N, C-alpha and C positions, 0 to 999 in steps of 0.2 A: 220770328224767323222771317225769311225773305220770300216766302211763298212756296207753293207746292212745286213749281218748276225748278226751284233751286234744289229740292230733294232729288228730282229726277236726274240732275246733272251727275250725281254720284254713281248712278246705277251702271253706267257704261265705262267708268273710269277704272283702268287697271291699277291695282295697288303694287307699287314697286318695292322690292326689298332694298331699302335705302342703305347707303354706306357700304355697298358691296360692289366692287369693281367687276365682278363676274357678270353683272347685268348690263354692261356696256353694249350698245347696239352695233358698234363698229362704225358709226357715222354720227356727226354732230351737226345737224342742220346744214350747212353748206360746205363743211370740212370733211373731205373724204379721209377718214382716219385710217381706213384699211382694216383688215382682220385683226382681231384682238390677239396679242401675242403674249405667251408666257415665257418665252425664251429671251433672256437678257441680251443675247448676241445681236438682236435687231437694233438695239440702241447704239451700236457702233457706228451706224450711219451718221450720227451726229458729227463724227470726226472726219467725214469725207468731204472733199471739195465738190461743190455743185458743178455740173457740166451742162453744156447747152443741150445735150441730147437727153438729159434726165428729165422725164416728164412727171416724176412723182411730185405730189404736192408737199408743201412744207410740213404739214401735219403728218403725212405718211413717213417722212424721213426723220423727223425730229421728235415725234410723240408716239412711240411704238405702243404705248398703253392707252392711247386715246386722250382726248381732252376731258376735263371734268364736265359733268353734265348736271343740270338741276335735279335730275332724278336720283343722283348719287350723293347729294350732300344733305346733311341733316344736323341740327344742333344736338349735342348730348344733353341728357337730363343731369342737371347739377346734383351731385350726391350730397351737397351740404344743404342745411336748412335755408329756405328762402321764404320767409313769412311775408304776409301782406305788409306788416310794419317792418321797414328795412332795418331798423337799428336793433332788432331783438337779438340777433346773434352775429358774432364777429368772424366766425370761422371761415365763412364763404367769401370774405372780402379779398382774399388773395394777397394780403399785405404781410410779407414775411417778418418785417420789423414789428408790426403790431402783434402778430401771433407770438413772437418771441417775448415781447414785453408782457403779454398776458400770461404766458407760461411762467415767466420769472416772478410775476406778482403772485400767481397761484402757489408757486413753490415757496415764496417768502412767507406766506401766511399759512402754509400747511403745518399741522401739528403732529399728525400720526406718521409713523415710519412708512407705511404702505404708500401714502400719497407722495411723500418725499422721494421715495425710490422711483415711482413712475414718472413724476414730473422732472426729476433731475435727468433721468434717462431720455425723456422726451426732448428736453433742452439740448442734450448732446446730439440727439438724432437730427434736430432742426438745424444745427450748425455743421452738419456733416460736409457741406459744400466748402466750408472754410477749415476743414481738418488739415492738420499738418503731417508731413512725412514722419514716420517713426513714432506716432502717438498711438498707444494702444487704447482699447475701449475702456479699460479700468484705470487709466492714467488720470491723475487729478489735473484739472485745467487751471488750478490755482484759485478758484473762486468757490465760495461756500455753496452757492446754489447748484453747482454741477458736480460737487465733490461726492464720490461714492461713499466715503467714510462718514461725512457729515449727514448724509441721507439716512443713515442707520441710527441716528440719535433722535429720540422722540422729544417732543416739546417744541415750543415756539419761542424763538429768540429773535425778535424783529431787527435788532441792531446788528446781529452777527452776519446778516446777509450782505452787508457792505464790506465785510472784512475779507482778506485773502485767507485761503484755506491753510490750516496749520499742519495738515497731515504730510508725512514724508513719502515721496515717491520711492518705490522699491522696498518699502518696509515690509510689505506682505510677500510671502514666498509660497511656492507651490506646496500643496499638502504633503507631498512625499518628503519635502525638506524640513517639515515642521516636527521632526522627531527629537525630543529632548530627553536625555537620560534623567531619571528621577533623582532628585536631590543633588544634581550635578553642580549647581551654582550656589550652594548654601555657604554662607559666611561662617566664621568660627562661632559667633554668637548664636546663629541659627542652629549649628550643630549641637551646641550645649543644650539648647532648648529641646531639640529632638531627643537627646539622650534622657533628659528629665521626663519628657512625655512618654518615652519607652517604658520607664519605670512605673508610670501611672496606669498602664494598660491592665485592665482588670477582668476582661472576658474575651472570648474568641468566637468568631463565626467560622464554622467548618464547611468547607467545600470539598467533598471527597475526602482524601487523606490529608488535605492541607488545612492548617489552622492559621487564621489571620486575626491577630490580637488588636483590640480596640480599647479606647477609653470610653466607658459606658456613658458618661455624661456628654461627651462630645458627639457620639453617634446619636444619642437621644435628641440632641439639639438640632439635628438635621431636619426632623419632621415630626408631626403629631403621631403618625403611626409608629415610628421608632420609639418615641417617648412612651406611648402606651405599652409597647412590647417590653421595654426594658425597665419601666418604673410602675407599670400598672398591675392589674390583677392576673395577667397572663403568667403561665408557668415559666416562660422564658425569663421573666424578671428575677427568678431565683436560681438560674443556672449560670455556670461559668463558661459553658460551651454550648453554642446554639447551632444546630444543623441548618445550613443555608444552601444546601446542594440544589434545591428547587427554586432558588432565588433568581435564576435566569441571568447570572453574571459569572464571568470567569474569575479564576484566582487573581490574575493580574488586575482585572477590573476591581475586585474587592480590595486589593491592596491600594489601588488608587483612591477608593472611597475612604479608606482609613487615612491616607495622606491628606485628602481634601478636608476631612473632619478636623484635622489639626491646622492646616495652612490656608484653607479657603481658596486654593489655587488649582487651576486645571491646566495652566500653560506648561506644566512640568511633564505632560504626557503627550504621546503621539495621538493623532486624530482618531484612530481606531479605538483607543481606550476612552477618549473623551465621548465618543458616540455611545460606548457602553455606559458611561456615567450618566449621559443624558437619558438613556432608556431606564436606567436604575432610578434616577431622580423622578422621572415621570411615573414609574410604577409605585414608588413609595412616597409620593407627594413631597419630595425635597425641593421646594420651590426655589430657594436660593441657589442650590446646586444646579437645578435645571436652567435658571437664568444665566448663571456663570458659564455653563457649557454652551448654551445657546449663543451667547455673545462671543465666546472664544471661537467656536466653529464658524460663525458668521464672519469673523475678522480674517479667516484664512483664505477665503475664496479669491481666486484671481483669474480663473479660466472656465470655459464652458464645460469642459469635461468634469471638473470637480463639482461644478454646480449641478450637473445632471445626476451625479452620484448622491450628493448630500441632500438634494431637495426631497428625495424619496424618504430619507431618514427624518427630515424636518416635517414633512407632511404626516408621516406615521406617528411621530412623537409630539406633534402640534407645537413645534418650536418656531414661534412667530418670527424671531429675528433671523434665524438661519434660513427660513423660507424667503424672507425679504431679501437677504443677501444673495441667495441663489437667483431669485427673480431679477435682481438688479444686474447680475452678470448676463443673464439671457436677454434682458431688454437692451442693455448697452451694446449687444452684438447685433442688433437689428440693422438692416433687414436680413442679413445672412442667416441668422439663427432660425428664421421661419422656414428655411429649407431643411432643417434637421427634424426627422420624424419623431425623435425622442422629445424635442421641444414642443412640437405640435401635440403630442400626447398629453403633456403637462397642461396645456391650455385648452385643448379641444377633445380629450379622451372622454369615454362614456361617463366617468365619474369626476371629470376634471374640475368642474365648477364647484361641486359639493366638497371635494377635498380642499380646494382653495378657500371656500367659505369657512371651513372648520378652523382655519388658522388666520382668518381675517384678511385674506389676500385675493378675494374675488370682488371686483368692483367694476362699475360702469367705466370709471376712469381708465382702468387697466385695459379693458377690452376695446375701449374707444381708441386708445393709442395703438394697440395691436392691429385693429381693423383698418385704421388709417394707413398704417405702413403696408399692410397686405394689399389694400386697394391701389396704392401707388405702384406696388411691384407688379401686380397682376389682378386686374379688376374681375376677371371671370374664373379665377382659380377656385378649387374646392376649399383651399385654406381660407380664402376670403369669406366664402359662404359660412364655413364653420364658425369663424371668429365673430361674424355679424350675428349669427344665431345666439352665440353666448352673450353678445352685447345686448340683444333683445331680452334675454333672460335676466340680465342685471339691471335693466331699466326700471326705475321706481317713480320718476317724475314724468310729467306729461311730455316735456320737450325731449326727454331721453327716449321715450317710446316713439315719438315722431321721428327722431333721427334714425334710430335703429331700423324701424319699419321702412322708412323712405330709402335708406341705403340698401337694404335687402332688395327692395323693388328695383333700384337702379342696377344692382349686380345681376339680378335675374333677367332684366331686360337685355343687358349686354350678353348674357348667356343664351338669349333667345328662348328662354323658358317663360313664355308669355302668360300662361295661366297663373303660375306662381307670382310673377311680377305684378299681375293685376290684383291678386289677393293682398299682397303687401302694400301696394299703393292705396288700395281701398281702405285698408286698416289704418294707414298713416293719415289719410284724409279724414277718417272718422274721429281720430284723436284730435284733429284740428289743424293739420298741416295742408293748407290750400294748394301749395305748389305740387304736392303729390298727385293732384288731379291732372297735372300736365303729364306725369308718368302714366297715369291711368289711361288718358287719351291716347298716348303713344302705343300702349299695349293693345288697345282696341284697334287702332289703325293697322298695326302689324298683323292683326288677325282678320283683316279685311273689312273692318267696321268703320269706314272713313266718315260716314255721316254721323255715326254715334260719337266719334271723337270730336268732330266739328261742333256738334250740339253741346257736348260737355264744356268745351272751352268757351263757346258763345255764352252759355249760361253763367260761367264764372265771370266773364267781362261784364255781363248785365247786372250781376248781383253785388259786385264789389268795385271799389275804386280801381280802375284799370291801371295796369303797369305794363312795361315794355315786354316782359316775358310772356304775358298773357296773349298779346297780339302776335308775338313771334310764334307761339305754339299754335294759335288758331290758323295762322297762315299755312301751316303744313297741310291742313285739311281743306284749304280753300282753293279756288281755281281762278285762272286768268287775272284780270285786272284787280279783282277783289283780293287776291293773294298779295299782289304788289302793294295795294293800299294798306293791308295789314302790316306788311313789312316796313313800309314807310312810317306808319304810326308807331311801330315798335322802336324804330330808330329815333323818332321824335321824343318818345317817352324815356328811352334808355339808349343813348347813342353808343354805349360801351358794348352792346351785344354785337358780336362779330358776324353771326349768321346772316342777318339781312344784307350786309354789304357783300358778303361772299355770294349769296344767291343772286343779288342784282347783277353782280359782275359776271357770273357764269351765264346768266340769262342774256347779257349783252354779247358774250362770246358766241352763244348759239345763234344770235342775230348778225354775226360777223362784225360786230362793233368792238374790235379789240382795244382800240385807244380809249373808248368810253369805259370799257371794263377795267382797264388799268386805272383810269381816273377814279372809278368807284372804289376799288380796293385801296387806292391811295388815301381815301378819306379816313379810314380807320388806322392804316399804317402810320399816318401822320401823328397820331397821339397814343396809339396802343400797339406796340410791336409784338408780334407773335409769329412763331415758326410757320404755322399753317397759312397765314395770310401772305407771308413772304414766298412760300412755295407756290401759292396760287399766282402771284404776280410774276414769278419766274416762269411759270407755265405760259402765261400770256406773252411774255417777251420772246419765248422760244417760237411762238406762232409768228411773231413779227420778224423773226430772224435777227432780233437785237440781242446777240449773244453776250455782249459786254454787260448789258443791264441784267440779263438772266444770271450770268456768272456772279455779278455783284450781289444779287439777292440771295443766291445759294450760299455764297461765302459768309454773308451776314447770318443766314439761317444756321449754318454749322457752328458759328460762334455761340449762338443761343443754345443749340442742342447738337453736340458734336457727332452723335450717332443717328442723326435723323434719317429716316427712310422716306424716299420720295416716290411719286407715281403710284399711289395706292399702296404704300408700304412695300413696294417691290424692289426698289433700287436704292442702295446706299448713296447718300448725298455726295460723299467723296468721289464715288465712281462717276457721277455726273460732272463734277468739277474736272476730273481728268479728261473726260471726253470733250467738254467745252473748251478746254485749254487749247485744243487744236484749231478752234475757230476764232480765237482772239489773239491779239498781239501779246507776246510774253513780256513781262516787266523784269528788268534787272533790279537788284536791291536799290540802286540810285533812283530808278524810275518809281519804285514803290514809295520812297520817301517823298518824292515830288508829288505823287498822287495823294499821299496822306496830307501833305501841307495844303494842297488845293482843296481837298474835301473838308479838312478841319477848318480852314478859313471861310469856307462857304457854309459852315454849320450843317454839313451833310454827315450826320452821325452814322447812317447805314453805310454810306460810301466809305467812311473812315474805318468802320469795322471790317469791311471787305478788304481794304488796302492792308490793314494790319494782319489779317488772315493770310494774305499772300506773302507778306514779309516774313511770317513765321515759317513758311515753306523753305525760305532761304536760311533761316536761323531759328530752328524750332526750340532751342534752349534759351533764347534771349528773354530774360525775365522782365526787362523793361517794356517789351512789347505786350506781354501778358498784363502788365500793370496798366498800360494804355487801354487795352481792351476793357479792363474793369472800370476805368473812369467813364468810358463811353456807355457801358452797360448800365452803370448807376444813373447816368444822365437820362437813359432811356427807360429807367424804372424797371430794369431786369435784374433784381437784386441777387437772386440765386446764381444766375450765370456770372454776375460780377464777382461774387464771392468765390466761385470756382476758379475764375481767372486769377484772382488775388492769391489763392492757395497755390496755383501752379507757378505764379511769379515767385512766391516764397520758396517753393520746392526746387525751382530751377536757379535759385540764387547762386552766384559763383563766389560770393564773399560774405563774410560775417556781417559787415555793416549794411550790405544790401538786404540780407535776410531780415535783419532787425527792422528795417524800414517797412517791409511788406507785412511783417508780423504786427507792426504798429498800426498799419492801416486796417488790418483784420480786426484788431482789438478795438480800434476807434469805431469801425462800422458796426460792431456788435455791442457797443455801449460801454466798453471798458476804457474810459479816457485816461485815467491815471496811469494804467499799465501801458497804454499806447504812448503816452508822453515819455514814460521811462525808456521805452524802446528807441524813441527818437534821440533821446539824450545819450544813450549808450552808443548808438550809431555815430553820432557826432564825435564822441570821444575817440572812436576808432579811425574815422575819416570824415573830414569836413566836406559834405557833399550837398548838392542842390536839394535832392529829395529829402534828406534828413532835416535840413533847416526848414524846408517847406512844410513837412509833416508837423514839426514842432510848432511852427507859426500857425498852421491851420487849426490844430487842436486848441491852442491858447486863445485864438481869435473866436472860436466857437464856444469857449467855456466861460470867458469873463468879459465884461464890458467896462472894466476898470480902466481909467485913462492911463495909469502907469503900465498896465498890461498891454495896452495899445502901443505904447512907445516901444516896449520890448518886442512886440510882434513886428513892428516896422524894422527894428534892427535885425531880426531874424530873416525877414524877407530880403533885406538889403544884402545880408551875408549870403543868402541863397543865390541871388543874382550875380554875385562875384564868382560863384562856382561854375565849372563847365556844365553845360546842358544845351539842349536844342531849343530852337525858337518857339516850338509849341508850348513847352513847359515854362519858358521864360515869359511868354506872353501871358500865361495864366498867373504867374507870380506878379507881374506888373499890374495885371488887372486886380488881383487881391490887394496889392499894396495901395493902389488907387482908392479902393473901397475903405481901407483903414484911414487913409488921409482925409477922405470925405467925412468919415465919422468924427475925426479930430478937428474938423473945420479948416484944414489946410487945402483949400480948393485948387490953388495954383500948382502945388506939388502933385495933387491928384490928377489934374489935367495933363501934366507932363507924363505921368505914368501911363495914362490911357492912350495918349498920342504915340508914345514909344511902343506900346503894345500893338497899336494899329499898324505901325511901321513894319512889324514882323507878322502881319496878317492875322492877328488875334481879333477877329471880327466882333466878338462879343464886347470888346472894349467900347464900341459905339454907345452901348447902354450906359456905361459908367460916365463917359464924357457927356452924354445928354443930361445925366443927373447933375454934373458939375455946372453946366450951363443953366439949368433950371434953378439951382441954388444961388447962382449969380444973377438971377432975375432975367435971364436971357431965354425966355420961353420959346420963341421962334427957333432959335438955334438948337435948343433941346429937341424940338419937334423934328427939325430937319435931320438931326443926327440919328434919331430913331428911324426915320424914313430910309436912311442909308442902310441901316441894319436889315430892315424889311426887304429891301431890294437885293441884298446879298445872301440872306439866310434861306436855306431850303425849307426849314421849319420856322415860320415867323410868328407863331401864335403868341409867344411871350413878348415879342417886339411890338406887336399891335397892342397888347395889354399895357405895356409900359408907355407907349406913345400916347395912350389915352389920358395919361396924367398931365400932358403938356399941351392940351388943347381945350377948347370950349366944350360945354356939355354935349351939344348936339353931335359934334365931331367925335367926341369921346365915346358916345354911345355907339356910333358907327364902327369905331375901332374895336370896341369891346364885343360888338356883335360878330365882327370878323374873327376875333380871338376865340369866341365860343364856337364858331363854325369850324375853325381849324382844330381846336382842341377843347372839346366840351368838358374835359376833366379839370380845367383851370377854374378855380373857385372865385377869384377876385371879380370877374365880370358880373357874376350873379349877385355877389354882395353889394357891388356898386349900384347895380340897377335896383336892387331891393331898397338900398338906402335912399336913392332918389325918389322912389315911389313913396317911401315912408315920409320923406320931407314934404311931399305933395299931399300928405294925409290920405294916401291910398293904401290903407293898412292891409286890406285883404289881398290886393295885388302884390304888395311887398312880400307877404308870407307865401303867396303862390309862386313867386319868382324863386325864392329859396327852396321851396318844396319841390319845384321842378328838378333842381340839381340834386337835392338830397335823396330823391327817389333812386338814384343810381350812384351817388357819390357821397357816402357818409363822411362829413368833414367837420372837424372841431369848430372852426371859425363860423361856418354857416349854421351849425346847430346852436352855437352860443348866440349868434345874432338873431336867429328866429326865436329863441327862448326869450331874449330881451324884448323883441317885438310883441310876443305873446304877453309878457309881463305888463308892458305899457298899455296893451289892449284889455287888461284885466282877466285874461284867460290863464289863470295860475296853474291849472292842471296841465295844460299843454306846455307851459313854461317849465314846470318841474320835470315833465317827461323828456323834453329836449335837453334840459340840463343834465339829467341822469344819463342820457345817451352820449352826450359830449364827454362826461366824466368817465365813461367806459373807454373812450379813446385816449384820454389823458386825465387820470385821477387827481393830478396835482395842479390843474389849471385854476389859478386862484380866482380870476374873474368869474368863471363858471361856478366855482364853489360858492362864492358870495351870492351869486344870483340864485343858485339852488336853495341855499339856506334862507335867503330872504323870501323867496316864493313860498317855501314850506312854512316859514314863520307867519306869513300873512294868511296862509290857508288855515293854520291852526288857531290864529288869533285875528279873525276878520275885523274886530273892532279897532285894531290898530291901523 
């Protein structure tokens, strides 16, 4: 420790209830914020013109709920697993595409019905942002992996996952409509068969006064008990009439049993009769009849009301397939089904887990899915707690116990039930999850034990290889300069952590250094866009009375999260936009287009988002603008928001050919390239448009490297450029066309494309033109071209990275250092520096350079490169470990597969 005096520092420090706006003191170091207000009417002052006699400070009139303070911000405890070894689990990476690919792979290799049902429903849930209008939860997407019918088929067929689903939409009907009159559709041959069998009936079961005649052999074939009764030593074997009044079945049901004994069909009966047959089959061990009834009832389900009725029968009769089908309906209605008390009773009732276990449908996978949905909906709800407790009960492996206990700790922490949270975090840590110690420290801090929390995090840093989150957590319990040092170390080790930037920025505001605060928060906004950081920057701009910049950030924020609540969750973002609109010059539609061109050409993606948001005010139904939003959001790595915008573009389409284009982009972005190509081709047949040709060209260029395909892509892009469009999209098409020409070695044609793109302000074309110069051995011209891009672009990290390829090593290292500083998530600079170090035979330093980035950015190429370094150094265990981690990210990466197999072979046969 740092001496006894350090301990003394904690004794007089008040522990604040963090993240609670109610603790605002009413002033923030030099800014007289005024009394804390709960009435939103105060915010109307934003719309008033300032007067000479108005002595109120900016903060008083513009920030009615006060500025954020360092006492009121705190990072959340990540509910996902965060082990010391970064690559152990992928769930917490926040990569939607990676999560979807993992779920697809798990569904592909699932063999049992239960896993298939859960995983197919989970896949559907994850793509809810790109759901289309008019698509019901049980509709088939056209792909086997998400098909509700295919999920009910047991067994593993690896090749079928690449096929389109064969089921017919609309073939299932509501249960009420599934009433078929017995023998209604029999053919003449079948009628003759029935008459012949009627003559062969040789005994009767009696129910009350009714006699139902059977063929003894056929009823005996239904089960061993019936065979023993009718052909064994029992007295019934010698009777022509057997009293069955106590058999628990109605006369209609018994007639259905007779029909089934002859036809082996249950689709001739209404669902109520089939349920009787199911119960009868279960009671008398008629396994084939039970299986047939089970499958038939399972095929009838289409809505949640039917599922809630039939699941009780399924659980009672232990009908595995029927329960699976009911669960599938409930799961595919998530998250809305979680608000149904009958659904919650099925999953969380007193005997819920035991009942599901009896039919093979209680699993960690099921409750993991349910608890994740519940946590997204409401972290502190009673439903979330109940589901996580069921999750803990289902945990059998160590990592499962870690996860369930840690997540229970996170939920209890949010619910301010600190004693329970402490118990769960302690249990998770005892199982081996070190990150749960951060939660444990937080619970101690909330209970006034600041030094105990500090000591816990300090010991964790001392005993293990330190990571960014460790220093971030310790900073919460540190003071003064040492707190800032911890935050700086956290940023150095993991620059993706947002809390250190936010804290430093707010601290600068408290010191009246507003511009410095904006510069600090800009550091993370430059490479990781998030709504909370945009809100913070907008807050700072309001203090400076820079209303245009504040409005820009809030509009971009609302593109990310349309229902975002600002100012400590007290005011809807749209309301702030309305109020700020009185302070800034209003744009006409023409002005909006001009602003969009300017921002697009200066590679200002946030400004472009804001401009499009304003344009949608004038034309909210314009699908092309929604599409533009999606392109920007994808560039900013905001995939879920991008897919939402694409879905809105599709839903607002005013023509069939336009709808097909946006459907094609949705399919392409979710990995269905063949189907996406089909949509593009159908759109072209309806109308030859820029976007249809561009989509088709884009898909083909990304799918094949065949020279003939390149020629076809060029033709498609040329056709696109002949169609009407605006300069922004034509600039992109020219840029793409230039890239294809470069790949084909047609450098002069490529240069013309890039120059034409630059003429219409497509600034990114500088990069393509630089590549042409470089390939023509004009290195200086290439360097100068990239310099132009750096000077124009708001975010120039990629430009610095690319320029490094056109200069000497020392200058290249400077450019790559700048690229890393601007965007630490870019992996090429780390790989380049590591390769240079390896060339200089500085093996340990090369590995350390890669490890520095891998600590916060698991990346296939970096993992592969470090595995190769380890192999060359003779550290085969580490090479195998990194290769295995890389294959988690891409199981089909051939170079990594070769390296992995080679390292394992050398480990198993060292003499080689």
